[in-house]
DOPADO-287565 format. One record per residue (C-alpha): residue number from 1; x, y, z; residue in one letter. Coordinates in Angstrom, 3 decimals. Layout:
! DOPADO-287565
+-----+----------+----------+----------+------+
! seq !        X !        Y !        Z ! type !
+-----+----------+----------+----------+------+
! NUM !        X !        Y !        Z !    a !
...
+-----+----------+----------+----------+------+
This chain:
! DOPADO-287565
+-----+----------+----------+----------+------+
! seq !        X !        Y !        Z ! type !
+-----+----------+----------+----------+------+
!   1 !  160.619 !  116.628 !  122.057 !    m !
!   2 !  162.318 !  114.409 !  124.726 !    n !
!   3 !  163.214 !  110.929 !  123.919 !    i !
!   4 !  163.659 !  109.794 !  127.491 !    f !
!   5 !  160.952 !  108.255 !  129.464 !    r !
!   6 !  161.636 !  107.319 !  133.307 !    s !
!   7 !  160.221 !  103.775 !  133.830 !    s !
!   8 !  161.791 !  101.183 !  136.285 !    f !
!   9 !  164.008 !  101.483 !  139.091 !    t !
!  10 !  167.251 !  100.094 !  139.808 !    g !
!  11 !  170.951 !  101.013 !  140.804 !    s !
!  12 !  174.168 !  100.811 !  138.985 !    v !
!  13 !  177.784 !  100.733 !  139.902 !    h !
!  14 !  178.182 !  103.899 !  142.159 !    h !
!  15 !  181.452 !  105.176 !  140.568 !    r !
!  16 !  179.443 !  105.526 !  137.274 !    f !
!  17 !  176.230 !  106.982 !  138.427 !    s !
!  18 !  177.253 !  110.646 !  138.456 !    g !
!  19 !  178.815 !  110.374 !  134.745 !    v !
!  20 !  175.746 !  108.610 !  133.821 !    l !
!  21 !  173.571 !  111.420 !  134.880 !    r !
!  22 !  175.651 !  113.751 !  132.987 !    c !
!  23 !  175.215 !  111.729 !  129.954 !    v !
!  24 !  171.297 !  111.491 !  130.245 !    i !
!  25 !  171.165 !  115.198 !  130.567 !    s !
!  26 !  173.544 !  115.479 !  127.565 !    l !
!  27 !  171.401 !  113.375 !  125.249 !    f !
!  28 !  168.254 !  114.703 !  126.603 !    a !
!  29 !  169.413 !  118.286 !  125.439 !    v !
!  30 !  170.869 !  117.320 !  122.378 !    v !
!  31 !  168.012 !  115.283 !  120.923 !    f !
!  32 !  165.573 !  117.674 !  122.039 !    t !
!  33 !  167.099 !  120.595 !  120.315 !    t !
!  34 !  168.823 !  118.626 !  117.421 !    g !
!  35 !  166.707 !  115.771 !  116.475 !    l !
!  36 !  164.955 !  117.805 !  113.799 !    s !
!  37 !  168.388 !  117.910 !  112.002 !    g !
!  38 !  168.720 !  114.284 !  111.874 !    c !
!  39 !  167.128 !  113.976 !  108.334 !    s !
!  40 !  165.930 !  116.494 !  105.817 !    n !
!  41 !  163.370 !  114.031 !  104.570 !    e !
!  42 !  159.766 !  115.172 !  104.505 !    t !
!  43 !  158.072 !  112.254 !  102.882 !    e !
!  44 !  156.324 !  110.059 !  105.528 !    v !
!  45 !  154.280 !  106.835 !  105.652 !    h !
!  46 !  150.778 !  107.119 !  106.981 !    p !
!  47 !  150.627 !  106.789 !  110.740 !    k !
!  48 !  151.444 !  103.092 !  111.609 !    q !
!  49 !  148.616 !  101.521 !  113.619 !    e !
!  50 !  149.583 !   97.865 !  113.443 !    a !
!  51 !  150.760 !   96.021 !  116.511 !    v !
!  52 !  154.909 !   95.619 !  116.689 !    s !
!  53 !  156.145 !   92.352 !  117.150 !    v !
!  54 !  159.004 !   91.735 !  119.854 !    d !
!  55 !  162.466 !   90.358 !  118.706 !    v !
!  56 !  163.021 !   87.392 !  121.145 !    p !
!  57 !  165.750 !   88.345 !  123.648 !    l !
!  58 !  166.645 !   85.645 !  126.080 !    s !
!  59 !  169.110 !   87.281 !  128.464 !    y !
!  60 !  169.565 !   91.160 !  127.626 !    a !
!  61 !  167.707 !   93.442 !  129.741 !    k !
!  62 !  168.986 !   96.717 !  128.579 !    g !
!  63 !  167.461 !   97.059 !  125.104 !    f !
!  64 !  164.479 !   95.799 !  123.243 !    s !
!  65 !  163.916 !   95.590 !  119.426 !    l !
!  66 !  160.421 !   95.743 !  117.921 !    y !
!  67 !  159.575 !   94.592 !  114.232 !    d !
!  68 !  157.052 !   96.729 !  112.431 !    h !
!  69 !  156.049 !   96.729 !  108.763 !    e !
!  70 !  159.020 !   97.754 !  106.894 !    g !
!  71 !  161.016 !   99.134 !  109.744 !    f !
!  72 !  162.093 !   98.517 !  113.221 !    k !
!  73 !  162.167 !  100.389 !  116.662 !    t !
!  74 !  164.952 !  100.159 !  119.222 !    l !
!  75 !  164.846 !  101.119 !  122.898 !    r !
!  76 !  168.122 !  101.438 !  124.966 !    v !
!  77 !  167.558 !  101.474 !  128.740 !    i !
!  78 !  170.140 !  103.575 !  130.627 !    v !
!  79 !  169.988 !  102.627 !  134.188 !    d !
!  80 !  170.754 !  105.661 !  136.326 !    l !
!  81 !  171.154 !  105.312 !  140.049 !    d !
!  82 !  167.566 !  104.817 !  141.174 !    g !
!  83 !  165.640 !  105.075 !  137.942 !    r !
!  84 !  165.909 !  104.058 !  134.194 !    q !
!  85 !  165.651 !  106.445 !  130.834 !    d !
!  86 !  164.822 !  104.849 !  127.609 !    t !
!  87 !  166.318 !  106.184 !  124.384 !    l !
!  88 !  164.559 !  105.502 !  121.420 !    r !
!  89 !  165.689 !  104.872 !  117.732 !    y !
!  90 !  163.811 !  104.160 !  114.569 !    l !
!  91 !  165.660 !  101.821 !  112.198 !    l !
!  92 !  164.431 !  102.259 !  108.674 !    i !
!  93 !  165.982 !  101.160 !  105.327 !    p !
!  94 !  167.549 !  103.619 !  103.218 !    k !
!  95 !  165.429 !  105.588 !  100.717 !    k !
!  96 !  162.272 !  104.312 !  102.479 !    s !
!  97 !  159.776 !  107.232 !  103.566 !    p !
!  98 !  159.768 !  107.995 !  107.234 !    l !
!  99 !  156.555 !  106.612 !  108.895 !    p !
! 100 !  154.421 !  109.007 !  110.781 !    d !
! 101 !  153.887 !  108.773 !  114.666 !    g !
! 102 !  157.475 !  108.291 !  115.628 !    f !
! 103 !  158.718 !  111.772 !  116.501 !    d !
! 104 !  160.358 !  110.944 !  119.559 !    e !
! 105 !  162.742 !  108.310 !  117.858 !    h !
! 106 !  166.284 !  109.098 !  116.419 !    v !
! 107 !  166.248 !  108.081 !  112.895 !    v !
! 108 !  169.045 !  105.662 !  111.694 !    i !
! 109 !  169.147 !  104.335 !  108.069 !    r !
! 110 !  169.799 !  100.733 !  107.774 !    t !
! 111 !  171.965 !   99.015 !  106.910 !    p !
! 112 !  174.624 !  101.276 !  108.466 !    v !
! 113 !  177.619 !  101.065 !  106.330 !    e !
! 114 !  179.880 !  103.681 !  107.798 !    r !
! 115 !  180.224 !  103.612 !  111.700 !    v !
! 116 !  182.489 !  105.496 !  114.276 !    a !
! 117 !  182.797 !  104.119 !  117.637 !    l !
! 118 !  183.909 !  105.542 !  121.107 !    f !
! 119 !  184.925 !  102.174 !  122.594 !    s !
! 120 !  187.031 !   99.262 !  121.558 !    t !
! 121 !  184.448 !   97.019 !  123.383 !    t !
! 122 !  182.160 !   97.777 !  120.538 !    q !
! 123 !  184.639 !   96.284 !  117.949 !    v !
! 124 !  183.919 !   92.879 !  119.177 !    g !
! 125 !  180.266 !   92.702 !  118.337 !    y !
! 126 !  181.023 !   94.309 !  114.871 !    i !
! 127 !  183.627 !   92.004 !  113.896 !    d !
! 128 !  181.811 !   88.991 !  114.985 !    l !
! 129 !  179.197 !   90.039 !  112.436 !    l !
! 130 !  181.768 !   90.261 !  109.772 !    g !
! 131 !  181.448 !   94.125 !  109.538 !    c !
! 132 !  184.719 !   95.342 !  110.805 !    a !
! 133 !  185.416 !   96.755 !  107.611 !    d !
! 134 !  182.644 !   99.334 !  108.057 !    r !
! 135 !  184.483 !  100.967 !  110.851 !    i !
! 136 !  185.789 !  104.148 !  109.562 !    i !
! 137 !  186.783 !  105.960 !  112.937 !    g !
! 138 !  187.436 !  105.028 !  116.407 !    i !
! 139 !  188.715 !  106.522 !  119.735 !    a !
! 140 !  192.257 !  105.168 !  120.935 !    r !
! 141 !  192.926 !  103.249 !  117.881 !    s !
! 142 !  196.169 !  102.058 !  119.462 !    d !
! 143 !  194.254 !   99.960 !  121.982 !    y !
! 144 !  192.495 !   97.892 !  119.216 !    v !
! 145 !  193.287 !   94.114 !  119.300 !    n !
! 146 !  190.902 !   92.837 !  116.351 !    t !
! 147 !  193.317 !   91.567 !  113.805 !    p !
! 148 !  190.964 !   92.528 !  110.919 !    s !
! 149 !  190.516 !   96.095 !  112.136 !    l !
! 150 !  194.201 !   96.439 !  113.294 !    r !
! 151 !  195.421 !   95.879 !  109.867 !    e !
! 152 !  193.127 !   98.572 !  108.286 !    r !
! 153 !  194.063 !  101.024 !  111.101 !    i !
! 154 !  197.801 !  100.362 !  110.154 !    e !
! 155 !  196.878 !  100.991 !  106.488 !    k !
! 156 !  195.402 !  104.304 !  107.519 !    g !
! 157 !  191.801 !  103.267 !  106.685 !    a !
! 158 !  190.440 !  104.114 !  110.185 !    v !
! 159 !  190.613 !  107.391 !  111.717 !    s !
! 160 !  191.018 !  108.840 !  115.264 !    e !
! 161 !  187.828 !  110.526 !  116.558 !    i !
! 162 !  189.040 !  111.834 !  119.834 !    g !
! 163 !  187.639 !  110.608 !  123.212 !    m !
! 164 !  183.813 !  110.345 !  124.343 !    p !
! 165 !  184.342 !  113.441 !  126.678 !    f !
! 166 !  186.318 !  115.352 !  123.860 !    s !
! 167 !  185.285 !  114.091 !  120.638 !    p !
! 168 !  187.060 !  115.430 !  117.430 !    n !
! 169 !  183.964 !  117.161 !  115.885 !    v !
! 170 !  185.818 !  118.374 !  112.767 !    e !
! 171 !  187.330 !  114.906 !  111.987 !    e !
! 172 !  183.978 !  113.206 !  112.505 !    i !
! 173 !  182.085 !  115.460 !  110.319 !    l !
! 174 !  184.884 !  114.957 !  107.481 !    e !
! 175 !  184.301 !  111.186 !  107.938 !    l !
! 176 !  180.561 !  111.583 !  107.748 !    n !
! 177 !  179.716 !  108.340 !  109.512 !    p !
! 178 !  176.074 !  107.114 !  109.201 !    e !
! 179 !  176.103 !  106.432 !  112.990 !    m !
! 180 !  178.420 !  106.867 !  115.939 !    i !
! 181 !  178.207 !  104.482 !  118.812 !    v !
! 182 !  179.243 !  105.644 !  122.319 !    t !
! 183 !  178.988 !  103.999 !  125.738 !    t !
! 184 !  176.621 !  105.301 !  128.336 !    a !
! 185 !  179.020 !  106.174 !  131.086 !    f !
! 186 !  181.682 !  108.550 !  129.773 !    p !
! 187 !  181.209 !  112.264 !  130.343 !    a !
! 188 !  180.963 !  114.602 !  127.188 !    a !
! 189 !  180.245 !  118.103 !  126.198 !    r !
! 190 !  176.873 !  118.733 !  125.159 !    q !
! 191 !  177.910 !  121.237 !  122.459 !    t !
! 192 !  180.143 !  118.686 !  120.904 !    d !
! 193 !  177.459 !  116.011 !  120.419 !    y !
! 194 !  174.899 !  118.507 !  119.432 !    k !
! 195 !  176.946 !  119.542 !  116.444 !    a !
! 196 !  177.105 !  116.024 !  115.517 !    l !
! 197 !  173.434 !  115.507 !  115.797 !    v !
! 198 !  172.621 !  118.712 !  113.940 !    m !
! 199 !  174.831 !  117.602 !  111.046 !    a !
! 200 !  172.745 !  114.675 !  110.761 !    g !
! 201 !  174.715 !  111.901 !  112.322 !    i !
! 202 !  172.709 !  109.818 !  114.764 !    p !
! 203 !  174.507 !  108.798 !  118.039 !    v !
! 204 !  173.533 !  105.418 !  119.618 !    v !
! 205 !  174.116 !  104.978 !  123.134 !    v !
! 206 !  174.724 !  101.398 !  124.357 !    v !
! 207 !  174.913 !  100.203 !  127.860 !    a !
! 208 !  175.945 !   96.486 !  127.547 !    e !
! 209 !  178.115 !   96.858 !  130.679 !    w !
! 210 !  174.993 !   97.202 !  132.849 !    l !
! 211 !  174.073 !   93.537 !  132.118 !    e !
! 212 !  174.123 !   91.199 !  134.903 !    e !
! 213 !  174.962 !   87.934 !  133.243 !    s !
! 214 !  177.749 !   87.306 !  130.751 !    p !
! 215 !  175.037 !   86.067 !  128.114 !    l !
! 216 !  173.148 !   89.029 !  128.596 !    g !
! 217 !  176.215 !   91.226 !  127.611 !    r !
! 218 !  176.698 !   88.837 !  124.449 !    a !
! 219 !  173.188 !   89.212 !  123.355 !    e !
! 220 !  173.781 !   92.816 !  122.483 !    w !
! 221 !  175.188 !   91.417 !  119.356 !    l !
! 222 !  171.519 !   91.346 !  118.140 !    k !
! 223 !  171.319 !   95.211 !  118.606 !    l !
! 224 !  174.181 !   95.711 !  116.498 !    y !
! 225 !  173.055 !   93.260 !  113.733 !    a !
! 226 !  169.647 !   95.229 !  113.472 !    a !
! 227 !  171.880 !   98.255 !  112.720 !    l !
! 228 !  174.114 !   96.590 !  110.437 !    l !
! 229 !  171.355 !   94.605 !  108.711 !    g !
! 230 !  173.110 !   91.231 !  109.999 !    r !
! 231 !  170.139 !   89.752 !  112.098 !    e !
! 232 !  170.441 !   86.231 !  110.630 !    e !
! 233 !  174.193 !   86.138 !  111.243 !    v !
! 234 !  173.601 !   87.293 !  114.904 !    a !
! 235 !  170.936 !   84.777 !  115.532 !    v !
! 236 !  173.345 !   81.783 !  114.251 !    e !
! 237 !  176.420 !   83.268 !  116.273 !    k !
! 238 !  174.653 !   83.809 !  119.594 !    f !
! 239 !  172.860 !   80.465 !  119.358 !    a !
! 240 !  176.364 !   78.876 !  119.053 !    d !
! 241 !  177.662 !   81.086 !  122.092 !    i !
! 242 !  174.789 !   80.186 !  124.311 !    e !
! 243 !  175.283 !   76.395 !  123.563 !    h !
! 244 !  178.865 !   76.629 !  124.104 !    s !
! 245 !  178.317 !   78.484 !  127.517 !    y !
! 246 !  175.699 !   76.021 !  128.714 !    h !
! 247 !  177.664 !   73.049 !  127.832 !    a !
! 248 !  180.537 !   74.370 !  129.744 !    l !
! 249 !  178.462 !   75.532 !  132.765 !    k !
! 250 !  177.090 !   72.039 !  132.851 !    a !
! 251 !  180.505 !   70.674 !  133.680 !    l !
! 252 !  180.544 !   72.257 !  137.001 !    t !
! 253 !  176.873 !   71.882 !  138.200 !    d !
! 254 !  177.552 !   68.804 !  140.289 !    t !
! 255 !  181.207 !   69.387 !  141.430 !    l !
! 256 !  181.599 !   68.669 !  145.246 !    s !
! 257 !  184.387 !   71.172 !  145.571 !    h !
! 258 !  184.279 !   74.714 !  144.501 !    r !
! 259 !  187.566 !   76.607 !  145.232 !    p !
! 260 !  187.377 !   79.801 !  147.184 !    s !
! 261 !  188.313 !   82.791 !  145.068 !    v !
! 262 !  189.037 !   86.538 !  145.525 !    v !
! 263 !  189.217 !   89.087 !  142.825 !    t !
! 264 !  190.629 !   92.505 !  142.040 !    g !
! 265 !  193.279 !   94.483 !  143.684 !    m !
! 266 !  193.297 !   96.951 !  146.552 !    p !
! 267 !  193.421 !  100.656 !  145.712 !    f !
! 268 !  194.733 !  102.951 !  148.627 !    k !
! 269 !  192.506 !  102.099 !  151.490 !    d !
! 270 !  189.662 !  100.327 !  149.431 !    a !
! 271 !  189.158 !   97.067 !  147.840 !    w !
! 272 !  186.300 !   96.914 !  145.564 !    f !
! 273 !  184.691 !   93.477 !  145.159 !    v !
! 274 !  182.019 !   92.168 !  142.837 !    p !
! 275 !  178.414 !   92.106 !  144.102 !    g !
! 276 !  176.788 !   88.699 !  144.354 !    g !
! 277 !  174.447 !   89.763 !  141.524 !    n !
! 278 !  177.153 !   91.064 !  139.359 !    s !
! 279 !  178.362 !   90.035 !  136.073 !    y !
! 280 !  181.656 !   88.771 !  137.582 !    v !
! 281 !  180.000 !   86.894 !  140.285 !    a !
! 282 !  177.966 !   85.118 !  137.637 !    c !
! 283 !  181.091 !   84.108 !  135.879 !    f !
! 284 !  182.264 !   82.903 !  139.091 !    l !
! 285 !  179.389 !   80.694 !  140.037 !    r !
! 286 !  178.923 !   79.354 !  136.411 !    d !
! 287 !  182.787 !   78.339 !  136.529 !    a !
! 288 !  182.312 !   76.314 !  139.891 !    g !
! 289 !  183.811 !   78.901 !  142.203 !    a !
! 290 !  183.062 !   79.568 !  146.027 !    d !
! 291 !  182.809 !   83.405 !  146.019 !    y !
! 292 !  182.748 !   84.951 !  149.545 !    h !
! 293 !  180.326 !   87.844 !  148.712 !    w !
! 294 !  177.879 !   85.734 !  146.639 !    k !
! 295 !  175.083 !   86.711 !  148.841 !    n !
! 296 !  175.585 !   90.234 !  148.724 !    r !
! 297 !  172.819 !   91.234 !  146.527 !    a !
! 298 !  174.727 !   94.056 !  144.429 !    k !
! 299 !  174.924 !   94.275 !  140.656 !    t !
! 300 !  177.971 !   96.347 !  140.772 !    g !
! 301 !  181.086 !   96.660 !  142.856 !    s !
! 302 !  181.086 !   96.813 !  146.640 !    i !
! 303 !  183.632 !   99.111 !  148.096 !    k !
! 304 !  185.064 !   97.422 !  151.250 !    m !
! 305 !  188.060 !   98.512 !  153.645 !    d !
! 306 !  191.157 !   96.382 !  152.941 !    i !
! 307 !  190.968 !   95.185 !  156.558 !    e !
! 308 !  187.448 !   93.631 !  155.738 !    a !
! 309 !  188.874 !   91.862 !  152.615 !    v !
! 310 !  192.372 !   90.963 !  153.780 !    y !
! 311 !  191.322 !   87.832 !  155.790 !    p !
! 312 !  189.377 !   86.355 !  153.069 !    v !
! 313 !  192.074 !   87.274 !  150.584 !    a !
! 314 !  194.483 !   85.578 !  152.834 !    l !
! 315 !  192.908 !   82.248 !  152.535 !    e !
! 316 !  191.401 !   82.157 !  149.089 !    a !
! 317 !  192.528 !   79.131 !  147.014 !    e !
! 318 !  192.598 !   81.635 !  143.700 !    f !
! 319 !  193.358 !   84.992 !  143.228 !    w !
! 320 !  191.880 !   86.474 !  139.881 !    l !
! 321 !  192.173 !   89.688 !  137.968 !    n !
! 322 !  194.640 !   91.343 !  140.185 !    p !
! 323 !  194.802 !   94.668 !  138.592 !    g !
! 324 !  197.325 !   95.017 !  135.630 !    t !
! 325 !  199.980 !   92.998 !  136.936 !    v !
! 326 !  201.766 !   90.357 !  134.580 !    q !
! 327 !  204.293 !   88.949 !  137.024 !    s !
! 328 !  204.438 !   87.944 !  140.485 !    l !
! 329 !  207.514 !   90.189 !  141.088 !    d !
! 330 !  205.096 !   93.098 !  140.120 !    e !
! 331 !  202.534 !   91.967 !  142.246 !    l !
! 332 !  204.681 !   91.995 !  145.237 !    l !
! 333 !  206.137 !   95.169 !  144.433 !    a !
! 334 !  202.741 !   96.740 !  145.028 !    k !
! 335 !  202.538 !   95.298 !  148.584 !    d !
! 336 !  204.852 !   92.871 !  150.156 !    i !
! 337 !  202.009 !   91.471 !  152.245 !    r !
! 338 !  200.433 !   89.568 !  149.293 !    f !
! 339 !  203.323 !   87.017 !  149.672 !    r !
! 340 !  201.329 !   85.802 !  152.598 !    d !
! 341 !  198.328 !   84.866 !  150.603 !    f !
! 342 !  197.493 !   81.385 !  150.041 !    f !
! 343 !  197.005 !   82.057 !  146.390 !    a !
! 344 !  200.373 !   83.529 !  145.933 !    v !
! 345 !  202.234 !   80.947 !  148.066 !    r !
! 346 !  200.488 !   78.067 !  146.043 !    s !
! 347 !  201.071 !   79.672 !  142.745 !    g !
! 348 !  197.337 !   80.150 !  141.938 !    k !
! 349 !  197.211 !   83.691 !  140.708 !    v !
! 350 !  195.809 !   84.387 !  137.436 !    y !
! 351 !  195.223 !   87.735 !  135.426 !    n !
! 352 !  192.686 !   88.466 !  132.423 !    n !
! 353 !  195.527 !   90.288 !  130.454 !    n !
! 354 !  197.004 !   87.508 !  128.311 !    r !
! 355 !  196.115 !   89.054 !  125.132 !    l !
! 356 !  197.579 !   92.856 !  125.265 !    l !
! 357 !  198.756 !   94.867 !  122.605 !    n !
! 358 !  201.821 !   97.157 !  122.844 !    p !
! 359 !  199.664 !  100.067 !  123.957 !    a !
! 360 !  197.974 !   98.005 !  126.696 !    g !
! 361 !  194.808 !   97.249 !  124.920 !    g !
! 362 !  193.264 !   94.083 !  126.369 !    n !
! 363 !  191.277 !   91.630 !  124.068 !    a !
! 364 !  189.400 !   90.732 !  127.301 !    y !
! 365 !  187.473 !   93.611 !  127.008 !    w !
! 366 !  186.961 !   93.548 !  123.321 !    e !
! 367 !  186.486 !   89.998 !  122.247 !    l !
! 368 !  185.530 !   88.728 !  125.731 !    g !
! 369 !  182.490 !   90.852 !  126.068 !    a !
! 370 !  180.835 !   89.023 !  123.099 !    v !
! 371 !  182.608 !   85.626 !  123.784 !    r !
! 372 !  181.674 !   84.851 !  127.362 !    p !
! 373 !  181.827 !   81.007 !  126.562 !    d !
! 374 !  185.606 !   81.514 !  125.882 !    r !
! 375 !  185.943 !   83.544 !  129.236 !    v !
! 376 !  184.144 !   80.649 !  131.028 !    l !
! 377 !  186.381 !   78.021 !  129.674 !    e !
! 378 !  189.495 !   80.009 !  130.896 !    d !
! 379 !  187.889 !   79.993 !  134.351 !    l !
! 380 !  187.098 !   76.492 !  134.350 !    i !
! 381 !  190.392 !   75.309 !  133.235 !    r !
! 382 !  191.954 !   77.514 !  135.840 !    i !
! 383 !  189.795 !   76.398 !  138.950 !    l !
! 384 !  189.010 !   72.640 !  137.735 !    h !
! 385 !  191.895 !   71.681 !  135.363 !    p !
! 386 !  190.973 !   68.031 !  135.869 !    d !
! 387 !  187.780 !   68.529 !  133.941 !    l !
! 388 !  189.946 !   68.932 !  130.631 !    f !
! 389 !  192.610 !   66.334 !  131.378 !    p !
! 390 !  193.131 !   65.480 !  127.549 !    e !
! 391 !  193.882 !   69.002 !  126.260 !    r !
! 392 !  196.253 !   70.540 !  128.864 !    g !
! 393 !  195.905 !   73.275 !  131.180 !    n !
! 394 !  199.003 !   75.460 !  130.837 !    g !
! 395 !  198.897 !   79.054 !  129.574 !    d !
! 396 !  198.613 !   77.836 !  126.019 !    d !
! 397 !  195.180 !   76.359 !  126.736 !    s !
! 398 !  193.878 !   79.680 !  127.810 !    l !
! 399 !  192.543 !   82.468 !  125.731 !    t !
! 400 !  192.434 !   85.639 !  127.989 !    f !
! 401 !  194.048 !   84.683 !  131.256 !    y !
! 402 !  197.781 !   84.286 !  132.088 !    r !
! 403 !  199.326 !   82.676 !  135.085 !    h !
! 404 !  200.810 !   84.977 !  137.298 !    i !
! 405 !  204.334 !   83.581 !  138.268 !    q !
+-----+----------+----------+----------+------+
């Protein structure tokens, strides 16, 4: 059986399209040959004829949830350079008999109480739901920033499970998680994932990074909530985040001046800039910035020659997210010509790496994905400090960003 269905068309960041194709092929093979090993239960409900009910989603486009009588179904859309494929999951309470008519769905027994993760980005969602204690395995645990999980890692309660492209199958099987979560872009060996699926461990693919809006990414909280049995918590948490985000955005809606911004860092002869319809461009627009490539209708990054970006960067009032640098000396050591940039000369360079742990794990990618309101507040404080006169605007007022000086 094949759980993938081609539906809509679209495009993704070109740097990930190749590995996405590899992942889609991987899971098509794994689930086709191994799904029968996901459960040894043979008792089934009569075939479900009742119409399902959509779980409301306001921003996220990459997944959908449907309520049925006694269970849920989940669809995750993986956008693959010109087409979209849908992964289907059946979320059913433990000990409930399986319904008939859902053979093309991966079975996940809920609420999931033992989960392994292949990305620290997934930690932020699970921790916000109050379920970090259910994480029993993770890739690169040294990158984790979340205090509640960091403590459990240091106590030895969380195991290393290898990387998405080289999972430690033996360790994962010993842990016996009820679910593994992996991101849609890493390459992986199909034989390794097949071994996990055949052992009855469902693999859930998430693709929040493909969302075009910050609130779209944050709304994936509801996907994790459905898996973990925390739906009411997710609705409440997301409503607070949404309200906070829109309240902050309203501060910039009527600004007369929008400072110009350049982002990123050149690499060799190329400078990747966010497309005008991208997640980053959405943040900049909502923070009251004037982004030069705002009218380039791309959802991912645009590869440009340095010569094309240099004149824009030279005059931009602010420079944001310049790679991994933490100081001005480090920035200028990469290219002495950066000293000519207006943002460098005027002291308006900021990077989103204020919360780094000793291994280099960045809380921006962990907590920031599910708390876009806090990212937006940082950006508004940087670009429009006059909007927060009573609270100060130094580094201590920022969550994720640091002043590069």
